[in-house]
C-alpha positions as CSV (number, residue, x, y, z in Angstrom):
1,M,59.2,-111.9,-53.5
2,K,61.5,-112.5,-50.5
3,K,61.8,-108.8,-49.8
4,K,58.0,-108.4,-50.0
5,I,57.4,-111.2,-47.5
6,S,60.0,-109.8,-45.1
7,V,58.4,-106.3,-45.3
8,L,55.0,-107.9,-44.6
9,L,56.4,-109.8,-41.6
10,F,58.0,-106.6,-40.3
11,T,54.8,-104.7,-40.7
12,F,53.0,-107.4,-38.7
13,F,55.4,-107.0,-35.9
14,M,55.1,-103.2,-36.1
15,I,51.3,-103.5,-35.7
16,L,51.8,-106.0,-32.8
17,F,54.1,-103.7,-30.9
18,T,51.9,-100.7,-31.4
19,A,48.8,-102.6,-30.3
20,G,50.7,-103.9,-27.3
21,F,51.8,-100.4,-26.4
22,G,48.3,-99.0,-26.8
23,F,46.8,-101.8,-24.7
24,A,49.4,-101.5,-21.9
25,M,49.0,-97.7,-21.7
26,N,45.2,-98.0,-21.8
27,I,45.3,-100.3,-18.8
28,S,47.9,-98.5,-16.8
29,S,46.9,-94.9,-17.3
30,V,43.9,-93.1,-15.7
31,P,40.9,-92.4,-17.9
32,G,41.5,-89.3,-20.0
33,D,45.3,-89.4,-19.6
34,F,46.2,-91.7,-22.5
35,P,49.6,-90.7,-24.1
36,F,48.4,-89.9,-27.6
37,F,51.6,-88.0,-28.4
38,H,53.7,-91.0,-27.5
39,L,51.5,-93.3,-29.6
40,G,51.8,-90.9,-32.5
41,S,55.6,-90.8,-32.1
42,L,55.7,-94.6,-32.0
43,I,53.7,-94.9,-35.2
44,I,55.7,-92.4,-37.1
45,G,59.0,-94.0,-35.9
46,L,57.9,-97.4,-36.9
47,L,56.8,-96.2,-40.3
48,I,60.3,-94.8,-40.8
49,F,61.6,-98.3,-40.0
50,V,59.4,-99.8,-42.6
51,S,60.6,-97.3,-45.2
52,L,64.2,-98.0,-44.3
53,K,63.5,-101.7,-44.7
54,N,62.0,-101.1,-48.1
55,R,64.9,-98.9,-49.2
56,Y,67.9,-101.0,-48.0
57,K,68.2,-104.6,-49.0
58,K,70.9,-105.5,-46.4
59,F,68.8,-104.3,-43.5
60,Y,67.8,-107.7,-42.1
61,I,64.4,-108.5,-40.6
62,S,65.9,-109.5,-37.2
63,E,67.7,-106.1,-37.0
64,C,64.5,-104.3,-37.8
65,I,62.5,-106.1,-35.2
66,G,65.2,-105.6,-32.6
67,A,65.5,-101.9,-33.3
68,M,61.7,-101.6,-33.3
69,A,61.4,-103.3,-29.9
70,L,64.1,-101.1,-28.4
71,Y,62.3,-98.0,-29.9
72,T,59.0,-99.1,-28.3
73,I,60.7,-99.6,-24.9
74,M,62.3,-96.2,-25.2
75,I,59.0,-94.5,-26.0
76,S,57.2,-96.3,-23.2
77,L,59.8,-95.2,-20.6
78,F,58.8,-91.6,-21.0
79,T,55.1,-92.1,-20.3
80,N,53.4,-90.9,-17.1
81,P,52.5,-94.3,-15.7
82,V,56.1,-95.6,-16.0
83,I,57.5,-92.4,-14.5
84,D,55.1,-92.6,-11.6
85,T,56.1,-96.2,-11.0
86,I,59.8,-95.3,-11.0
87,K,59.1,-92.4,-8.6
88,M,57.2,-94.8,-6.3
89,M,60.1,-97.3,-6.4
90,V,62.8,-94.7,-5.6
91,S,61.0,-93.0,-2.8
């Protein structure tokens, strides 16, 4: 039962991070330039995290959420709005 609750909690955070990524990219990108490939990569990666959480009992929920947050940040760094912002800061 404890394992099932932790997987459900982790899935909730996965949906929360994915929705936050989608909302942020929708606001910051120009119309018609939404990074669907990045969103798909994020969803597939997070589903892999869920399957790893189901498979390994010693994979703690805090480790999963931390790795998922870092993965979301890594994916968002390679989107066009973030790259344009970094270019503007540098030049």
